[in-house]
C-alpha positions as CSV (number, residue, x, y, z in Angstrom):
1,X,1.0,10.8,-28.6
2,X,2.3,13.6,-26.8
3,X,6.1,13.8,-25.6
4,X,4.9,14.8,-21.8
5,X,1.8,14.5,-19.8
6,X,0.8,17.2,-17.5
7,X,0.5,15.7,-13.9
8,X,-2.3,17.5,-13.3
9,X,-4.3,16.0,-15.9
10,X,-3.5,12.4,-14.3
11,X,-6.6,11.5,-12.1
12,X,-5.8,11.0,-8.4
13,X,-6.9,8.8,-5.8
14,X,-7.5,9.9,-2.2
15,X,-5.9,8.3,0.7
16,X,-7.8,7.7,4.1
17,X,-5.9,10.9,5.4
18,X,-7.4,13.0,2.7
19,X,-3.9,13.2,0.6
20,X,-4.4,13.0,-3.0
21,X,-2.0,10.5,-4.9
22,X,-1.6,9.7,-8.7
23,X,-3.8,6.9,-10.2
24,X,-0.9,5.4,-11.7
25,X,2.7,4.6,-10.6
26,X,5.9,3.4,-12.4
27,X,7.0,0.0,-10.9
28,X,10.6,-0.5,-10.7
29,X,11.3,-4.5,-10.6
30,X,13.0,-5.7,-13.7
31,X,16.3,-6.7,-12.3
32,X,15.9,-10.0,-14.0
33,X,15.7,-8.6,-17.4
34,X,17.3,-4.9,-17.1
35,X,20.5,-3.4,-15.0
36,X,20.0,-1.1,-12.4
37,X,21.2,1.9,-14.5
38,X,18.9,1.1,-17.2
39,X,16.0,0.9,-14.8
40,X,17.2,4.3,-13.2
41,X,17.4,5.7,-16.6
42,X,13.8,4.8,-17.1
43,X,12.9,6.4,-13.9
44,X,14.4,9.7,-14.9
45,X,12.5,9.4,-18.2
46,X,9.3,9.0,-16.5
47,X,9.7,11.8,-14.1
48,X,10.2,14.1,-17.5
49,X,7.2,12.3,-19.0
50,X,5.1,13.3,-16.2
51,X,5.1,10.3,-13.7
52,X,4.8,11.4,-10.2
53,X,4.6,8.1,-8.2
54,X,7.4,5.6,-8.3
55,X,7.1,1.9,-6.5
56,X,10.7,0.5,-5.2
57,X,11.8,-1.9,-2.9
58,X,15.1,-2.9,-1.3
59,X,15.2,-6.4,-2.8
60,X,14.9,-5.0,-6.5
61,X,18.6,-4.1,-5.7
62,X,18.4,-0.7,-7.8
63,X,17.5,1.9,-5.0
64,X,21.0,3.3,-5.1
65,X,20.8,4.0,-9.1
66,X,17.1,5.2,-8.6
67,X,18.3,7.7,-5.8
68,X,20.9,9.1,-8.3
69,X,18.1,9.6,-10.7
70,X,15.8,11.5,-8.5
71,X,18.7,13.7,-7.4
72,X,19.4,14.7,-11.1
73,X,15.7,15.3,-11.4
74,X,15.6,17.6,-8.4
75,X,18.8,19.3,-9.5
76,X,17.8,20.0,-13.0
77,X,14.4,21.3,-11.8
78,X,12.5,18.4,-13.6
79,X,10.6,18.0,-10.5
80,X,10.4,18.8,-6.6
81,X,10.4,16.4,-3.9
82,X,7.1,17.3,-2.9
83,X,5.7,16.4,-6.0
84,X,6.5,13.0,-6.0
85,X,5.1,10.1,-4.0
86,X,7.8,7.3,-3.3
87,X,7.0,3.9,-2.0
88,X,9.4,1.3,-0.9
89,X,9.1,-2.1,0.7
90,X,11.1,-4.2,3.6
91,X,12.1,-7.6,2.7
92,X,11.4,-10.7,4.4
93,X,14.7,-11.3,6.1
94,X,14.4,-7.9,8.0
95,X,11.4,-8.6,10.0
96,X,13.4,-9.0,13.4
97,X,14.0,-6.6,16.4
98,X,15.5,-3.4,15.2
99,X,15.9,-4.7,11.7
100,X,13.0,-2.7,10.4
101,X,14.6,0.5,11.3
102,X,18.0,-0.3,9.8
103,X,16.3,-1.4,6.5
104,X,14.2,1.6,6.3
105,X,17.1,4.1,7.2
106,X,18.9,2.1,4.4
107,X,16.5,2.8,1.7
108,X,15.9,6.6,2.8
109,X,19.7,6.8,2.2
110,X,19.7,4.9,-1.0
111,X,16.8,6.8,-2.5
112,X,18.6,9.9,-1.5
113,X,15.2,11.3,0.5
114,X,14.5,12.5,3.8
115,X,11.7,10.1,4.2
116,X,9.8,7.6,2.4
117,X,6.1,8.4,1.5
118,X,4.7,5.0,1.9
119,X,6.7,1.9,3.3
120,X,5.1,-1.7,2.8
121,X,5.9,-4.8,4.6
122,X,6.6,-6.9,1.4
123,X,5.5,-10.3,2.3
124,X,3.8,-11.6,5.5
125,X,6.5,-14.4,5.8
126,X,9.8,-13.8,7.7
127,X,12.9,-15.4,6.2
128,X,16.1,-16.2,7.5
129,X,19.2,-16.2,5.2
130,X,21.7,-19.2,5.5
131,X,24.6,-19.0,3.5
132,X,25.4,-22.3,1.1
133,X,29.1,-22.6,1.5
134,X,29.2,-24.4,-1.9
135,X,27.9,-21.6,-3.7
136,X,27.8,-18.7,-1.7
137,X,24.1,-18.3,-2.7
138,X,21.6,-17.3,0.0
139,X,18.9,-19.8,0.9
140,X,16.0,-18.1,2.3
141,X,14.4,-20.4,5.0
142,X,10.9,-19.3,5.3
143,X,8.3,-19.5,8.2
144,X,4.8,-19.8,8.4
145,X,2.5,-16.7,9.1
146,X,2.4,-16.0,12.9
147,X,0.2,-12.9,14.0
148,X,2.4,-12.4,16.9
149,X,5.6,-12.2,14.9
150,X,3.7,-10.0,12.2
151,X,2.5,-7.9,14.7
152,X,6.0,-7.3,16.2
153,X,7.2,-6.3,13.1
154,X,4.3,-4.0,12.3
155,X,5.0,-2.2,15.6
156,X,8.3,-1.4,14.5
157,X,6.8,0.0,11.1
158,X,4.6,2.2,13.3
159,X,7.5,3.6,15.0
160,X,8.9,4.6,11.5
161,X,5.9,6.9,11.3
162,X,6.4,8.3,15.0
163,X,10.1,9.0,13.9
164,X,9.3,10.7,10.5
165,X,11.1,8.2,8.4
166,X,8.0,7.4,6.5
167,X,4.6,9.2,6.2
168,X,2.4,6.1,5.6
169,X,2.7,2.3,5.9
170,X,1.0,-0.6,4.3
171,X,1.0,-4.2,3.9
172,X,1.5,-6.4,0.6
173,X,0.5,-10.0,-0.4
174,X,-2.2,-10.4,2.4
175,X,-5.3,-12.4,2.4
176,X,-8.6,-11.6,4.3
177,X,-7.8,-14.1,7.2
178,X,-4.7,-12.4,7.7
179,X,-5.8,-9.1,7.7
180,X,-8.9,-10.1,10.1
181,X,-6.1,-11.1,12.3
182,X,-4.0,-8.3,12.2
183,X,-6.2,-4.9,11.7
184,X,-7.8,-4.9,15.0
185,X,-4.7,-5.0,16.7
186,X,-2.9,-2.1,14.7
187,X,-2.3,1.3,16.2
188,X,-1.5,2.7,12.7
189,X,-3.7,1.1,10.0
190,X,-2.2,0.5,6.5
191,X,-3.3,3.0,4.1
192,X,-2.6,0.9,1.3
193,X,-2.1,-2.8,0.4
194,X,-0.2,-4.1,-2.6
195,X,-1.8,-7.2,-4.6
196,X,-1.8,-9.0,-7.6
197,X,-4.3,-7.5,-10.0
198,X,-5.4,-7.9,-13.3
199,X,-8.3,-8.8,-15.7
200,X,-7.8,-12.5,-15.4
201,X,-7.0,-12.2,-11.4
202,X,-9.3,-9.3,-9.9
203,X,-9.4,-10.5,-6.4
204,X,-12.9,-8.9,-6.0
205,X,-13.5,-10.1,-2.3
206,X,-9.9,-8.9,-1.0
207,X,-10.5,-5.7,-3.3
208,X,-13.8,-5.0,-1.9
209,X,-12.7,-5.7,2.0
210,X,-9.8,-3.2,1.5
211,X,-12.4,-0.5,0.1
212,X,-14.6,-1.3,2.9
213,X,-11.8,-0.9,5.3
214,X,-10.6,2.5,3.8
215,X,-7.5,0.9,2.3
216,X,-6.4,2.0,-1.1
217,X,-5.6,-1.3,-3.2
218,X,-2.3,-0.8,-5.3
219,X,-2.0,-3.5,-8.1
220,X,0.9,-5.0,-9.5
221,X,1.2,-7.2,-12.3
222,X,-1.7,-4.9,-14.1
223,X,-1.0,-6.1,-17.5
224,X,-0.5,-9.9,-16.5
225,X,3.5,-9.6,-16.0
226,X,4.5,-11.2,-19.2
227,X,8.1,-10.9,-18.0
228,X,7.8,-12.4,-14.7
229,X,10.7,-15.2,-13.9
230,X,10.3,-18.7,-15.2
231,X,9.7,-20.0,-11.8
232,X,6.4,-18.1,-11.5
233,X,5.1,-19.6,-15.0
234,X,2.9,-22.5,-15.4
235,X,1.5,-23.9,-18.8
236,X,-2.2,-23.1,-17.3
237,X,-1.5,-19.5,-16.7
238,X,-3.6,-16.9,-18.7
239,X,-2.3,-14.3,-20.9
240,X,-4.3,-11.0,-20.2
241,X,-3.4,-9.2,-23.1
242,X,-4.6,-12.1,-25.2
243,X,-8.0,-12.4,-23.3
244,X,-11.0,-12.2,-26.0
245,X,-12.6,-9.6,-23.9
246,X,-9.5,-7.4,-23.5
247,X,-8.8,-7.7,-27.3
248,X,-12.2,-6.8,-28.3
249,X,-11.9,-3.5,-26.3
250,X,-8.7,-2.7,-27.6
251,X,-9.9,-3.1,-30.9
252,X,-12.8,-0.7,-30.4
253,X,-10.5,1.9,-28.8
254,X,-7.5,1.3,-31.6
255,X,-5.2,0.7,-28.6
256,X,-2.7,-2.0,-27.5
257,X,-4.6,-4.7,-25.2
258,X,-2.0,-3.6,-22.3
259,X,-3.5,-0.2,-22.4
260,X,-7.0,-1.6,-21.9
261,X,-5.6,-3.5,-18.9
262,X,-4.3,0.0,-17.4
263,X,-7.5,1.8,-18.0
264,X,-9.6,-0.8,-16.5
265,X,-7.6,-0.9,-13.4
266,X,-7.6,2.7,-13.1
267,X,-11.6,2.8,-13.5
268,X,-12.0,0.2,-11.2
269,X,-10.5,1.9,-8.5
270,X,-7.0,0.3,-7.8
271,X,-3.3,2.2,-8.4
272,X,-1.7,0.1,-11.2
273,X,2.1,0.3,-11.1
274,X,3.4,-1.0,-14.7
275,X,7.1,-1.5,-15.3
276,X,8.6,-0.5,-18.3
277,X,11.9,0.9,-19.6
278,X,10.9,1.5,-23.3
279,X,10.2,5.2,-24.1
280,X,7.1,4.4,-26.1
281,X,5.6,2.2,-23.2
282,X,6.3,4.5,-20.6
283,X,4.4,7.4,-22.0
284,X,1.7,5.4,-23.3
285,X,1.0,3.7,-19.8
286,X,0.8,7.5,-18.4
287,X,-1.2,8.9,-21.2
288,X,-3.7,6.2,-21.6
289,X,-5.5,7.1,-18.0
290,X,-6.0,10.7,-19.1
291,X,-8.1,10.2,-21.9
292,X,-10.7,7.8,-23.9
293,X,-12.2,6.1,-20.8
294,X,-13.8,2.5,-21.1
295,X,-17.5,2.6,-21.2
296,X,-19.5,0.8,-18.5
297,X,-20.4,-2.0,-20.8
298,X,-16.8,-2.3,-21.5
299,X,-16.0,-2.4,-18.0
300,X,-18.4,-5.1,-17.1
301,X,-17.1,-7.0,-20.1
302,X,-13.5,-7.1,-18.6
303,X,-15.0,-7.9,-15.2
304,X,-16.3,-11.1,-16.4
305,X,-12.9,-12.3,-17.8
306,X,-12.0,-12.8,-13.9
307,X,-10.5,-16.5,-14.3
308,X,-9.0,-16.3,-11.0
309,X,-5.6,-17.1,-12.4
310,X,-3.1,-16.0,-9.9
311,X,0.6,-15.5,-11.5
312,X,3.1,-14.7,-8.7
313,X,2.3,-17.8,-6.7
314,X,5.5,-17.2,-4.2
315,X,6.6,-20.8,-4.1
316,X,10.0,-19.2,-2.8
317,X,8.1,-18.5,0.4
318,X,7.0,-21.8,1.0
319,X,8.0,-23.5,4.6
320,X,9.2,-26.9,5.0
321,X,5.7,-28.5,5.5
322,X,3.9,-26.7,3.1
323,X,1.9,-28.5,0.8
324,X,1.9,-26.4,-1.9
325,X,1.7,-22.7,-3.0
326,X,-1.8,-22.5,-2.4
327,X,-0.8,-22.7,1.3
328,X,0.5,-19.1,1.0
329,X,-2.9,-17.7,0.1
330,X,-5.4,-19.3,2.6
331,X,-7.6,-20.7,-0.1
332,X,-10.0,-22.2,2.5
333,X,-10.7,-18.9,4.2
334,X,-8.3,-19.7,7.1
335,X,-4.8,-19.1,7.9
336,X,-2.6,-22.1,6.5
337,X,-0.1,-23.1,9.2
């Protein structure tokens, strides 16, 4: 295994604007297992290894530390700002009038950048924080999806582009019914949508919808998120790196099953954003997309391993009258209210 990967050897995806961006990025959500400083150290190491895309979010609680890592990388000449593609996301309690600008400006400051390359609306469900006096713990109260409310927030996102605080805007955790309600009303369309994507949950219909509308899919949980919170775990969940199809391909290529998941993701067309802090995994995740591609037959084999197993169910975003987490995802093809 090489000690660094030439970024020019990493395949690229082309946004609707014509701009080319890396086909793989580093996710930075790991605060339930690692400290902000540990994640920032991993970001700095990833820059040295050849990563050029980093996915952040205000709610991850580590943007200040990651910003310091970027500053070190710039000061030491490891990378220039123009070589990086940095994304972030606005959290659900900042959808109100004027809040989007406040949140984005804070992220720009925390990351130590002049602008964010791509700024996502993290979830389509606004929430309000109500403090529980007995514990001091925020209790996030969710509201159902409203096209009017979402559009009000999206208009503020569009203004960020006008002001030069962000270059592109995107959406996350959407469904086709929600997109059908929103896209015709957008002045500035999303260039990308983040969604859960891995072999056992391929979201083919939503994936194809995005491609048809010239929206780049970005896949989180690309290897099945084995370190996800306990609150998002069910006994019936499928472990992607234990799928027979994935194991068979991994054996043929003499690689870890996680590597197969990432190769499949890139060759399919989404941009995976795996999280890692371990040096070996960081390097392996990047290197694997530069060599030894899967065959058409292997791609088809993994395509057949789609069991519609959603891992990130989003129970914490349910509103008072919701029947279950399925209500978040418009299972019947209509927006659940």
